[in-house]
N, C-alpha and C positions, 0 to 999 in steps of 0.2 A: 876075437877078430871079427867074427860074423856079427856080433852084437854092435860093434863099432860101425861096421858098414851099414847095418840096419838103421842106426841112429842118424848117420849122415844122409842116408836115403830119405828118411822121414823128414829131416830138416829141409832137404831140397824140395820135396813134394809140398811141404807147407809154404815155403817161399814162393813156389810156383802158383799155389792157390791164391796167395795174396796178390801176385802180379796179374793174375787172370781176373781179379775182381775189379771191375771199373769203379765201383763205389769206394773201395779202399784207396786206389790210386788217385781218384779225384779228391777224396777227403784229405790225403796228404798234401796235394798241391794247394788246396784251398786254405788249410790252416797256416801253411808257410806264407802264402801271399797275404792272408789276413793279419798274421803276426807282424809282417813287414809294414803294412799300412798302420797298424796300431803303434808301432815304434815311431813312425814318422809323425803321427798325431801327438804322441807324447812329447816329442821334441818341440813340435810346433805350438804346444799349449803353454810353453814357458816363454815369457818376454824377457830375453837376456838384457836388453837395453834398460828396461824399467824395473828389472828384478822382481817380476810379478807373474802370476799365473793368469792366463786368459780363460775365464770361466766357461764360455761357450765351447771353445776348442777342447778344453779339458773334459767337459761333459760328453762330447763326441768320442774322445779317446776312451773314457770309461765304458761307454756303450760298446764300442768296438772290442775293447779288452774282454768284456763279458761274453760276447758271442764268439770271440776267438777261443776262449777257454772251453766253451761248450763244444766248439768244433774239434778241439784237441781231444776232449772226452769222447766224442762220437767216433773219432779215428781210432782211439784205443779200444772202444767197444766193438767196432767193426772187425778189427784185427783179432780180438779175442773170440768173437763169434765164428769167424771163418776158420781159425785154427782149431776151435773146439767142436763146432757143429758142421763146418763145411759150408755154411750159408749165414746170412745176416738174420738175426731174430726179429720178429715183428716189433718187440718192445724197443729195440734199437732204432728201427725205421720210424717209429712214432716220435722220436726226438726231432725228426725233421720238421714236424709241426711247430716245435718251439723255435727252431732256427728261422722259420718264416717271418718271425717278428723282427729279424735283423734288417728287413726292408726299410724299417723306420730310420735306420742309421745310414742307409744308402749302400750297404755292403752287398753289392751285386753277386759276389762270389759265393757267399754263404747261402743267399736266397736261392740261386739256381741249383746249388748242390742239394739243398733241402727238398726242392720240388722233385729232383731225381731220386732222392733217397726214399721219399714217401711211396713212390710207385715202384713196385718190385721189377716189373718187366716194362722197359721203355722202348719206344720206337723212334725213328728219325722224325716222324710227324709230331710226336709228343714233345721232343726236344725243341723243335722249331716253334711249337705253340708256346712253350715256356718262355723262350727268348722273345717271342712276339709280344706277349703280355708284359714282360718286364721292361722291354724297350718302350712300350706305350706309356707305362706308369712313369718311367724316368723322364720322358718327354713332357708329360703333364706336370710333374714336380718341378722340373727346371723352368718351364714356362710360367708356372704360378709364382715364381720368385719375382716376376715383374710387378706383382701387386704392391710390393713395397717401394717401388720407384715413384718419383713425383708424378708421373703420368704414364699411361699405356696407350698403345695404338688403338684406333677405333674398332679394329676387327678382333681385339683380344677376347672379349667375352663370348661372341659367337663361336670363335675358333676353339676356345676352351670347352664349350658345351659339346661341340662336334667331336673333339678328341676324347672327352669323357664317355660319350655315347659309343664311340668306336672301341674304347677300352672295355666296356661292358660286353660288346659283341665278341671281342677277343677272349674274354674270360669264359663266355659260353662255348666258344669254339674249343678252347683248351679242355673244358669239361667233357665235351662230346668226343673229342679226339682221344682223351684218356680212357673213356668208357667203351667206345665202339670200334676203334682202330687198333688192330694188333699186327703182329709181324706177318700174318698170312693174308689178311684181306682188309678191305675197307668197304662199308655198305655203299650201294649205289647212290642213296639219298645224300651222302656226304658231298655230292656235287653242288648241293644248295648251300653248303658252307664254303666250298672251294671258290666258287664264282664271286661271291661278295668279298672274300679275302683278296682276290685279284683286284677288285675294284677299289677297295680301301687302301691298297698299296700306293695310290696316287698321293696320299698324305705324306709319303716319305718313308714309312716303315716298310722296308723291303722284305722283312721277315714274313709279312703277309703274302707277298708275291711268291717267295720260296715255299711257304707252307701250302698255298693254293696250288702251285704247280706240283708239289710233292703229293698232295691228295689226289690230283687228277691222274698222275702216273700210278699211284697205288690202286685207284679204282680200275684203271686200264689193266694193271697187272692181275687184279682179281678176276676180271672178265676174260683176259687173254693171258694165261700163265706162260711164263718164259720171257716176259718183257721186263725183268727185274734188275737190269744193269744200273738204272738210276737209283733204285733202292739200295743196291750194294754200295755204290759210291757214297750216297748220303749217310748210310749207316756208319761207314768208316770215318766220315768227316764229323758227324755229330758225336761219335764216341771219343774224338780227340778234344780234350778239355781246352788246351791252349789255343787251338785253331778256332774253336767256337767262341772263346772270349775275344779273340782277335776280330772275328766276323761281327760279334756283337758291337764292339767299339766302333768299327768302321760304319756299320749300318746305323748305329745310334747317332753318330756325327752327321751322317747324311740325312737322317730323319729330322734331327733338330734343325739342320740347315734349311730344310724344306718348310717345316712348320713355323720357323722364325719369320717367314714372310707375313704371317698373320698374327703371331703372338709377341713379336719383338718390334720395338720402334727403332728404325734405322738411325734416326736422329740422335739417339742416345750413344751411338757408336761413332758418329762423325762430327756432331755439333759441339763446339766449345762451350763449357759451362764453368766460368771462372769462379763461381761460388762454391764449387766442389772440387777444387784442384788437389790432387794427391791425397784423396781420402783413403783411409785404411779399410780393409774388408768389413762390410756390415750387411744388414739385411737389405738396405736400399741399394748398396753396391757390393754384391757378394764377393767380388775379387778386387775391389778398390777402384780408384780412378787414376788416370795418368796426369801429366803436367798441364793438360788442357781441360781437365775435368771430364773427360770422356769415360764412360763406363767400360771397364776392362772386360767384364763378363759378356756384355753385348758385343764388344769388338772381337772376342775370341769365337763366339758363336757365328758371327757373320764371316769371320776369317776362315772358318772351316769350309765355307762354300768355295772360296778361291783355291784352297789347298786341294780339295777333292776334285774340283773341276779341272784344274791344271794337271793334277796327277793322273787322272783318268784319260783325258784327251791326249796329253803328251805321251801316254803309253799306247793308247789305241791307234794313233797314227802310225808309229813305227811298226806295230804288230801287223797292220794291214799291208803297208808298203814293203816292209822287210819280209813279211811272210810270202807275198807274191813274188818278189825278186828271188828269194831263197828257193821257192818251189820251182820256178822256171830254171834256175841255175842247176838245181839238183836233178831235175828230170831230163833236161836236154843235154847237159854235160858238155864236154869238149869246148868248142869256141864260145858258146853261150855262157857256160860256166866261167870261163876265163875272163870274158869281157865284164860280166856283172860283178864277180867277186874281186877282180883287181881294182875296179873303180871304187868298190866299197872299202877295199883295203886302204886306199888313199884317205877316205873319210875316217876310217877307223884309227888311222895314225894320229889324228888330231884329238887331243883330250877333250872330252865332252863339255866340261865346264868352260874351257878356254874358247871353244867354238861358240858356246852360248853367249859368252861375254862379247865376242867379236860381232855376232849377229845383232845383239841388242845395242851395242855401241854404234853400229852402222845405221840401224833402222829405228832406234828409239826404244825407250823403256815403257812397254805397256803389256797387258795380259796376252794379247794375240801374238805379239813378237816373242814373248816368253815361251808360249806353247810351241811355236815353230822352232825356236832355238833348241829347246829340250828334245823335241821330236827328231830333228835331223841327226843329232849325235847318237841316237839309240838305234837307228835303222840297221847299221851293219851287224850288231849283235843278234838281232832278231832274224836277219837274213841268214847268218851262219847257223843258228839253231834250226831253222826250218830246212835249210839245205841238208844238214846232217840227217835229219829225220826222213826227208824225201829220198835220199840216197839209200836208206835202209828199207823203207816201205816199198819203193818202186820195184824191188826184187821179189816181192811176195807173189804167190800164185794167183790171187784174185786179180792182180794188176795184169798179169799175162792173160788171164781169161777175158778181161775187158778188151784187151788188144785183139784177141782172137775173134771176139764178137763184132769187131769193127768200130769200136768207140773212138772218137777223136781224141787227140792228145790233150786238149783243154778239158774235155769231159773227164778223162782219166785223172788228170791232175786235181781238178777242183771237186770231183764227185767221189773219187776213190782214195786218192793219196793224201790230200790235204786234211780231210776230216780225221783220218787215222794218224796224222802227224801233229795234231794240234794240242794234244795234252801237255807236252813240255812247254809249248808257247804260253798256255794258260798259267802254268806254274811260274814261269819266268816273269810274266807280266805282273802277277801279284807281288813278286819280290821287288821288281823294279819300280813299281808305283811308289813304294816307300822312298826309293832314291830320288824320284821326281819331286816328292814332297820336300825332301831335304834341299834339293837343288833350287826349288822355288823359293824357299825361305832364305837360303843362303844368298841368292841373287837379290832378293828384296832387301835383305840386311845390308848388302853392299850398295843399294840404291840403283840396281840394274834390273830389277824385276817388275813387280806390280807398282803402279803409281803410288807415291808416298801417302796420299790422302786416303787411299782405300784401306780398310781394316783387313790386313793380311798378317798371318802369324810372323813372318819375317820382319815386316814393318813394325809390328807390335814389339817384337823382341829387340829390335834396334833402338826403339825409344826406351824400353826398360833397361837396357844395358848401361845407360848413363846414370841410372839411379840404383845401382846394385848395392851401394853402401847404405843409403838412407831408406829406399823403398824397393827392396829386393823382389817383392811379389810381382812387380811389373815385368820382370824378366823370368821369374820362376814359372808362372802359370802358362805363358805361351810356350816356353821351353818344354814343359811337361806335356803340353798338348801335342807338340811336334814329335816328341819321343814316343808317346803312347800310340799315335797314329802309325808311325813307322814300324814300331814293334808289332802292332796289330796286323799289318800287311805281311810282315815276315812270318808271324805265327800262322796266318791263314795260308801263306804259300807253302809252308812245311806240311800242313794238313792236306792240302790239295795234292802235293807231290806223293804223299803216302797213299791217298785215296785213289789216285789215277795210275799208280804203279801196279801192274798185274802181278809182279813178282812178290808183292807183299800180301797177297790174298791168303 
């Protein structure tokens, strides 16, 4: 009997060891995702209409399959090492160098895992530096596809040289962060890396902004111990694989949207080219062309600007307005609370999409009206969230202390209560941005959103839906872009919720 109990205890301890290993949990997630992409590529490599194999797609499938098998092998080796030795052996970690070659296939999942597997002890700064470099590389690769087009924009070559130079700087930053920054401290001279990172973020790669700020906070924590709350939050976020991949896709889409001002030609997305109507995917047109000969690849890249801008602004407006109304209602209570919340209840009773349709039908379909329509419908939900948090926080002792010191009501609300009530608002905003992206595309699909001539994912999907039988890629690619962006915001929201929840420490 005692032997049976010991065996069950031993199995439980081993399972706990595996769950506590970030490398093992990440490796499991990576090989499953990579296997799914490999299966999709296998299906896509066969032309069912022509009963033939597409050589290029099949070659990509074979490369993906190879690195997926290596990833499965690494997962098995990590499991064996942890169960046998309690840690991952150096020989297993060295397989990460082999997985780095998967960058040639564009498999972002295996590349990022490999860079984490190589380094035994990682920090939030190292993780951000890895994503920073990978994002820059992908921006350069996608932008370089324009070389196969009939013509490029005048600023293409200078912009590519600048992006390549910045990529070299990011590689140097990654090397220095990996060598000199640990969990306890960061050298003071790293400020000479942090400041240029902040400056290079104007190119659109916001991982540079995050890394620069993180290094500054790390240096401050080294000089003044006890200021590590930022480090705790970022450690929890960067350890969450799904949230970091979500953040990567969001910031990558933003970065490519900014750099496309200089590396993509807008005419390729809006000008009709009747000599290239309904072209299948090729090097010149990576995602094919539509019924007017417009490059689908360029249209999706430029359409990301609209989706991100409308999503962010239509979320920011209700966060501010709803947050202020909710804070005032929760703090003052009684008559103020009744007046504000009952008026918002009237607005809340109207379905958001119907309210948006009514506003756009009354004032016309354009981007500004779309943002206003989506913003108004979201105000009550943010007001309710802020009100609930303010009702709880306003009873804390430090609020009573502020009143005792004679602070004004507005000072107490916006200096003491709102900053400590804003975490749920941040989480909610990341989750609702995805909803705003879907609403934007839905209204554009119905002809009530962005103007039809503007390349926006809903407009692109509307055009592609008419060619589902003959040229299905016209609807598949914009649809995948919408799904990927919405899922990314959801994954990021889940990670932020876990990181900002003190109960999960």
